[in-house]
C-alpha distance (Angstrom), angle and dihedral (degrees) to the residues before:
residue distance angle dihedral
X1 . . .
X2 3.80 . .
X3 3.82 93.1 .
X4 3.81 92.1 49.1
X5 3.79 90.6 43.4
X6 3.79 90.4 51.3
X7 3.83 91.9 55.7
X8 3.78 93.1 45.3
X9 3.77 92.4 48.8
X10 3.80 90.1 50.1
X11 3.80 87.8 51.5
X12 3.79 89.0 55.2
X13 3.79 92.2 59.6
X14 3.80 108.2 -85.4
X15 3.80 88.4 108.3
X16 3.77 85.4 78.6
X17 3.78 91.0 60.4
X18 3.79 92.0 46.0
X19 3.80 91.8 50.0
X20 3.77 89.8 48.0
X21 3.77 91.1 53.3
X22 3.79 90.6 51.1
X23 3.79 99.9 51.5
X24 3.79 98.4 26.4
X25 3.81 95.5 -156.1
X26 3.79 130.8 69.4
X27 3.80 98.3 7.7
X28 3.80 90.1 44.2
X29 3.78 91.1 56.0
X30 3.78 92.0 46.5
X31 3.80 94.5 52.2
X32 3.79 99.7 33.7
X33 3.79 104.2 47.9
X34 3.81 99.8 -97.0
X35 3.79 91.7 -44.1
X36 3.81 96.7 -47.4
X37 3.79 97.1 110.3
X38 3.79 92.9 -114.8
X39 3.79 130.3 123.3
X40 3.80 118.4 -143.0
X41 3.79 111.2 -104.3
X42 3.80 112.8 -86.9
X43 3.79 117.6 -127.4
X44 3.76 103.0 -78.2
X45 3.80 114.9 -134.9
X46 3.81 100.4 -176.2
X47 3.78 134.9 62.6
X48 3.78 124.0 -66.6
X49 3.82 89.0 -109.5
X50 3.81 90.2 55.5
X51 3.81 91.7 47.9
X52 3.78 90.4 51.3
X53 3.81 92.4 46.2
X54 3.81 92.2 51.3
X55 3.81 90.8 48.2
X56 3.81 92.7 50.6
X57 3.79 92.0 48.0
X58 3.79 92.1 49.4
X59 3.81 92.1 53.7
X60 3.82 107.5 30.1
X61 3.81 94.3 39.4
X62 3.80 137.9 28.7
X63 3.77 90.0 -93.4
X64 3.80 136.8 -67.7
X65 3.76 123.1 -62.7
X66 3.80 120.5 -148.9
X67 3.80 106.8 -63.1
X68 3.82 96.2 11.6
X69 3.81 95.1 111.1
X70 3.79 92.1 54.1
X71 3.79 91.7 46.0
X72 3.80 92.4 51.4
X73 3.80 92.1 48.6
X74 3.81 88.6 57.4
X75 3.79 93.6 44.0
X76 3.80 98.6 42.2
X77 3.79 122.3 -124.6
X78 3.81 94.7 -108.8
X79 3.80 92.5 57.7
X80 3.80 88.7 44.6
X81 3.81 90.5 54.4
X82 3.80 92.9 49.3
X83 3.80 90.6 50.1
X84 3.78 91.6 49.0
X85 3.81 90.3 51.7
X86 3.83 88.2 60.4
X87 3.82 99.6 51.9
X88 3.81 94.2 162.1
X89 3.83 88.4 66.3
X90 3.83 94.1 53.3
X91 3.84 115.5 93.1
X92 3.80 107.5 -126.3
X93 3.78 104.4 179.3
X94 3.80 101.4 149.6
X95 3.80 97.4 47.8
X96 3.80 92.3 40.9
X97 3.79 91.9 51.5
X98 3.80 93.0 49.1
X99 3.80 95.5 45.5
X100 3.80 94.5 42.8
X101 3.79 88.5 66.9
X102 3.81 90.1 64.6
X103 3.78 98.6 85.8
X104 3.83 99.3 -172.5
X105 3.81 92.7 65.8
X106 3.80 93.1 74.2
X107 3.81 97.9 44.4
X108 3.81 123.0 114.4
X109 3.78 117.5 -114.2
X110 3.85 96.7 -99.6
X111 3.83 91.1 50.9
X112 3.79 94.0 52.0
X113 3.80 91.6 66.9
X114 3.81 90.2 68.2
X115 3.82 88.3 75.2
X116 3.82 130.5 69.2
X117 3.80 113.9 -97.3
X118 3.81 92.9 -121.3
X119 3.80 92.0 54.5
X120 3.79 92.0 48.6
X121 3.81 92.9 49.5
X122 3.79 94.8 43.8
X123 3.80 91.0 53.2
X124 3.80 93.2 46.0
X125 3.80 90.3 51.6
X126 3.77 90.3 45.7
X127 3.79 91.1 54.7
X128 3.80 91.0 46.5
X129 3.80 92.1 53.5
X130 3.78 94.5 43.9
X131 3.80 91.2 52.2
X132 3.80 92.2 48.4
X133 3.79 90.5 49.8
X134 3.78 103.4 40.3
X135 3.79 110.2 17.1
X136 3.79 117.9 111.6
X137 3.81 87.0 -154.0
X138 3.77 91.6 78.5
X139 3.80 100.7 154.2
X140 3.79 89.5 53.5
X141 3.80 90.0 54.3
X142 3.80 91.8 47.1
X143 3.82 90.9 51.3
X144 3.80 92.5 46.6
X145 3.80 87.2 56.7
X146 3.81 90.8 46.7
X147 3.80 93.3 52.5
X148 3.80 89.9 41.4
X149 3.81 88.1 61.8
X150 3.80 93.7 41.0
X151 3.82 91.8 51.2
X152 3.78 94.9 30.9
X153 3.80 119.7 -174.3
X154 3.80 120.9 -174.0
X155 3.79 106.6 -138.2
X156 3.80 92.1 -153.5
X157 3.80 95.6 71.4
X158 3.80 121.7 92.9
X159 3.80 113.6 -55.9
X160 3.81 93.2 -16.6
X161 3.81 93.1 110.4
X162 3.81 89.1 67.4
X163 3.79 98.4 31.9
X164 3.83 94.2 50.6
X165 3.81 88.5 71.8
X166 3.79 92.9 64.6
X167 3.80 91.3 38.7
X168 3.81 90.8 56.1
X169 3.79 93.3 45.1
X170 3.80 104.6 36.9
X171 3.79 101.4 29.4
X172 3.81 114.1 28.1
X173 3.80 101.2 28.0
X174 3.77 93.4 41.5
X175 3.82 95.3 51.1
X176 3.82 105.5 24.1
X177 3.82 93.4 110.2
X178 3.79 97.9 23.9
X179 3.79 131.9 76.8
X180 3.79 122.2 -35.3
X181 3.81 94.2 -141.7
X182 3.79 91.3 56.0
X183 3.78 90.7 44.5
X184 3.79 91.1 51.8
X185 3.82 91.4 49.6
X186 3.79 90.7 51.6
X187 3.81 90.3 49.0
X188 3.82 92.0 48.6
X189 3.81 90.8 56.0
X190 3.80 96.2 37.5
X191 3.80 109.4 123.6
X192 3.79 89.9 -142.4
X193 3.80 92.5 54.9
X194 3.80 93.1 44.8
X195 3.79 90.3 53.4
X196 3.80 95.9 41.7
X197 3.82 95.9 49.7
X198 3.80 96.2 35.5
X199 3.79 95.5 -110.6
X200 3.79 90.4 147.4
X201 3.81 89.4 59.7
X202 3.81 90.8 55.6
X203 3.81 103.6 99.3
X204 3.78 139.9 148.6
X205 3.78 112.5 -72.1
X206 3.81 93.3 13.4
X207 3.82 108.7 52.6
X208 3.80 120.0 -171.4
X209 3.81 111.2 -148.6
X210 3.80 98.5 -164.6
X211 3.81 100.0 99.9
X212 3.82 93.4 36.0
X213 3.79 90.5 55.6
X214 3.82 94.8 48.1
X215 3.81 91.6 42.9
X216 3.81 88.1 62.1
X217 3.80 101.4 31.7
X218 3.80 101.5 40.2
X219 3.80 109.4 13.6
X220 3.82 104.2 42.7
X221 3.81 128.5 -7.1
X222 3.79 101.4 26.3
X223 3.78 127.2 -132.8
X224 3.83 91.9 -69.0
X225 3.79 94.5 40.1
X226 3.80 96.8 119.0
X227 3.82 102.8 -100.8
X228 3.79 125.8 130.7
X229 3.78 136.2 -145.9
X230 3.81 87.1 -101.8
X231 3.81 88.6 57.6
X232 3.82 89.4 52.9
X233 3.80 91.6 51.5
X234 3.80 92.7 46.9
X235 3.80 92.3 46.4
X236 3.81 90.7 50.5
X237 3.82 89.9 56.7
X238 3.80 90.9 49.0
X239 3.82 89.6 54.0
X240 3.80 97.5 50.4
X241 3.77 122.2 123.5
X242 3.82 104.7 39.6
X243 3.80 111.1 134.1
X244 3.80 139.0 -175.4
X245 3.78 110.7 -138.2
X246 3.81 126.9 -126.6
X247 3.80 134.1 -155.3
X248 3.82 115.0 23.9
X249 3.79 94.1 1.5
X250 3.78 94.5 39.8
X251 3.78 113.0 161.0
X252 3.81 97.0 20.4
X253 3.81 123.5 118.3
X254 3.79 131.7 -135.4
X255 3.83 137.1 152.2
X256 3.80 118.3 -103.7
X257 3.79 107.3 -153.1
X258 3.80 91.6 -165.1
X259 3.82 87.4 65.4
X260 3.79 96.1 40.6
X261 3.81 117.7 101.2
X262 3.80 96.3 -140.2
X263 3.81 96.2 -178.2
X264 3.84 117.6 120.4
X265 3.81 116.5 -83.7
X266 3.80 131.7 -175.9
X267 3.82 117.5 -133.8
X268 3.82 118.5 -177.1
X269 3.78 89.3 -17.7
X270 3.80 96.2 -50.8
X271 3.79 125.2 109.8
X272 3.79 117.8 -124.5
X273 3.81 127.0 -171.5
X274 3.77 139.8 150.4
X275 3.79 140.1 70.4
X276 3.79 122.1 -16.5
X277 3.81 91.7 -97.2
X278 3.78 94.2 44.7
X279 3.80 93.0 50.4
X280 3.79 92.1 46.0
X281 3.80 91.6 53.1
X282 3.79 92.7 45.3
X283 3.80 95.6 51.7
X284 3.81 91.4 45.4
X285 3.81 89.0 53.5
X286 3.78 90.2 51.2
X287 3.81 93.1 48.8
X288 3.81 96.7 43.1
X289 3.80 94.6 51.2
X290 3.79 94.9 45.9
X291 3.85 111.6 110.4
X292 3.79 91.2 -132.1
X293 3.81 90.2 63.6
X294 3.80 92.6 54.5
X295 3.80 91.1 48.6
X296 3.82 94.2 45.8
X297 3.81 93.8 50.2
X298 3.81 92.1 43.2
X299 3.78 90.9 53.4
X300 3.79 92.7 50.5
X301 3.80 92.9 48.4
X302 3.79 92.0 48.3
X303 3.78 90.5 47.8
X304 3.79 91.8 51.2
X305 3.80 97.4 46.5
X306 3.81 105.3 26.7
X307 3.80 118.2 20.7
X308 3.77 144.1 -27.2
X309 3.79 86.3 -112.0
X310 3.83 108.3 30.9
X311 3.78 119.2 -171.4
X312 3.80 120.1 -92.0
X313 3.80 88.8 -125.4
X314 3.81 93.4 58.7
X315 3.80 92.9 44.9
X316 3.79 90.2 51.8
X317 3.80 91.8 47.9
X318 3.80 91.6 52.8
X319 3.83 92.4 43.3
X320 3.78 90.7 52.2
X321 3.79 91.6 54.1
X322 3.81 89.9 48.8
X323 3.80 89.7 55.4
X324 3.80 93.8 43.7
X325 3.81 93.2 52.9
X326 3.79 97.8 40.7
X327 3.79 92.5 -113.3
X328 3.81 99.3 -47.2
X329 3.79 104.9 163.6
X330 3.81 100.4 -153.7
X331 3.84 96.8 59.5
X332 3.80 88.6 46.2
X333 3.80 91.0 54.5
X334 3.80 91.7 46.1
X335 3.77 93.8 56.9
X336 3.81 91.1 44.9
X337 3.81 94.9 50.6
X338 3.82 93.8 42.9
X339 3.81 91.8 52.5
X340 3.78 120.4 110.9
X341 3.80 89.6 -129.0
X342 3.80 90.9 60.0
X343 3.79 92.9 45.0
X344 3.81 93.2 51.3
X345 3.82 98.1 35.9
X346 3.81 113.9 133.2
X347 3.82 119.5 -125.3
X348 3.81 114.0 -68.4
X349 3.82 124.8 -140.9
X350 3.80 108.2 -101.8
X351 3.76 120.7 -125.3
X352 3.83 112.2 -126.7
X353 3.82 93.6 -100.0
X354 3.80 93.6 52.9
X355 3.81 92.3 42.6
X356 3.79 93.3 53.8
X357 3.81 96.4 42.2
X358 3.81 91.7 46.6
X359 3.82 89.6 51.2
X360 3.80 91.5 51.4
X361 3.80 91.1 48.3
X362 3.81 94.0 45.6
X363 3.80 91.2 53.1
X364 3.82 94.6 44.3
X365 3.81 89.6 -121.1
X366 3.77 122.1 -171.0
X367 3.77 111.2 -144.7
X368 3.78 141.4 155.2
X369 3.82 96.5 -141.6
X370 3.80 92.5 -131.0
X371 3.79 133.5 141.4
X372 3.85 99.6 -62.6
X373 3.80 91.4 56.5
X374 3.79 91.7 41.9
X375 3.82 89.8 55.0
X376 3.80 87.9 59.5
X377 3.80 90.0 56.8
X378 3.80 89.6 48.0
X379 3.81 89.9 53.2
X380 3.80 91.3 49.2
X381 3.81 89.9 51.6
X382 3.80 102.3 -113.1
X383 3.78 110.8 89.3
X384 3.82 108.4 159.4
X385 3.82 115.6 -99.9
X386 3.81 92.4 7.2
X387 3.81 103.6 104.7
X388 3.82 105.3 112.6
X389 3.82 101.9 -153.7
X390 3.82 127.2 66.9
X391 3.83 95.8 -115.3
X392 3.82 94.8 77.0
X393 3.80 129.1 -134.9
X394 3.84 112.4 -31.9
X395 3.79 115.2 -95.6
X396 3.81 101.7 -157.8
X397 3.80 129.7 85.7
X398 3.78 94.9 -123.2
X399 3.81 90.4 66.6
X400 3.81 92.3 59.0
X401 3.81 107.5 29.6
X402 3.80 96.2 90.6
X403 3.81 92.0 54.6
X404 3.81 103.1 63.1
X405 3.82 101.2 118.4
X406 3.86 93.4 77.1
X407 3.83 87.4 54.9
X408 3.79 90.0 56.1
X409 3.80 90.5 47.9
X410 3.81 88.9 51.4
X411 3.82 90.7 50.8
X412 3.80 91.3 50.3
X413 3.81 93.2 46.4
X414 3.81 92.4 46.7
X415 3.78 95.1 48.4
X416 3.81 92.7 44.9
X417 3.81 93.7 49.2
X418 3.80 94.2 -117.1
X419 3.83 96.6 134.0
X420 3.79 107.4 91.3
X421 3.80 111.8 -129.3
X422 3.81 93.4 18.8
X423 3.79 122.1 93.9
X424 3.77 138.1 171.6
X425 3.79 125.2 -173.1
X426 3.81 100.0 -119.8
X427 3.77 93.2 176.3
X428 3.76 106.0 99.8
X429 3.80 97.5 1.3
X430 3.77 92.8 106.6
X431 3.77 98.0 22.6
X432 3.80 86.9 96.3
X433 3.81 86.4 56.8
X434 3.78 110.5 -171.2
X435 3.77 93.5 22.0
X436 3.80 91.9 63.0
X437 3.81 91.4 45.3
X438 3.80 90.4 51.3
X439 3.81 90.9 49.9
X440 3.80 92.9 48.8
X441 3.81 98.3 41.3
X442 3.82 99.5 27.3
X443 3.81 90.4 -128.5
X444 3.81 142.0 65.1
X445 3.77 121.0 -87.3
X446 3.78 113.9 -99.7
X447 3.86 116.9 -120.8
X448 3.81 93.6 -103.7
X449 3.80 89.4 49.3
X450 3.79 91.7 50.4
X451 3.78 88.0 51.5
X452 3.79 93.5 51.6
X453 3.80 90.9 41.8
X454 3.81 89.6 57.2
X455 3.80 91.9 54.4
X456 3.81 92.6 73.2
X457 3.77 122.5 64.3
X458 3.81 104.3 -169.3
X459 3.77 120.1 85.5
X460 3.80 90.2 -139.0
X461 3.80 92.3 60.2
X462 3.80 91.3 46.0
X463 3.79 91.4 53.0
X464 3.80 90.8 48.7
X465 3.78 91.3 50.5
X466 3.78 92.5 51.9
X467 3.83 92.5 49.6
X468 3.81 89.8 52.5
X469 3.79 96.7 52.4
X470 3.81 112.8 111.6
X471 3.82 89.8 -115.5
X472 3.78 91.5 66.2
X473 3.79 93.5 43.1
X474 3.80 86.1 62.1
X475 3.76 127.3 51.9
């Protein structure tokens, strides 16, 4: 079926994307909005309120479920945003019930080491997928993924498989919609981050620059943020002495003053001295209040939610709000989502994770999030916590456009019921024909699409074809 499905999908228009990925020039620009990773808006068949609701759901959530567009039209997107910015006030019974059954998520760091690494990671990924699929606190989940990429930790290094559980729970989920300075402090003392970026090897007399470099290049200032190699060396000395305990306190973090340098250092022109904790707090203050940090974070947020190449004006507007609020994340998101550039942004090419989760949500799938589904994400190239380098999964279309065949295979397997633990009720989904297509794609099928759609007789193949149309690859 997959070979036949591949040819039929290509006939429906995805061949253009595949060709674009192969030559990387003229076709790429035609399909991806002059190289920006955006698809020109399809002819909209509904009301303006429905168009806006679908756009908001495609960016602030992991995609609309059946009936979500209509619900958001009644609620209003501004009220929806304000509710999403207060996740603790949103009842989340289904996701909470499903995740509560995963016992390892609530364990303390020393207790986690009683379980095999593969079991720990599988259950963490399971919880991540279940929350993305079923949680009503969708913006929280989207921001946890954003910060997970920004502060990427590869779970395959050292003890990170175990320590990533507490990092996800106590660092990212706790601070995802809070204050960036507090988030950065939690990351700096996260046992998973200290292990991943060799912070524990950074000691007096033998400094390790790995974490200091990434703290500046990836976490705050950005590669062009105005720091020098001397700043990296000085920052590394300021960060010496932080250790992850073993034995009974395994996986907990504390400063060891006997391993801390303690002598004065100069970071970005400012002198820093004191205990390990004092120096850490001082350098984080310096980095968080630097204008380059506000600009770097604003650019990444605009790129994630608006366009692969957001305008300089929007980035500056968001950066200014970051500075004005001292790094409060909610006001920054408000100004981004209320911007005209966000409201009028064309569809953006979905990364594999968003594509697959949005497909599951659109079809009302019931799934357990376990290993068979996780293998699909591995095949598509975006298994959670599996990116090996500190920069996180790429966030531009060009990084993913040449890897579309695994998406089509996922669509075929999902529609045909070949993913163990994941099920959709195909009976009746396509019986309404065009109505289902309009709901999924937010437009009517074109004549050539109707013709190709009629060539297949099984509902499973029809569902797969719809998921593989360019319209659903963008959102």
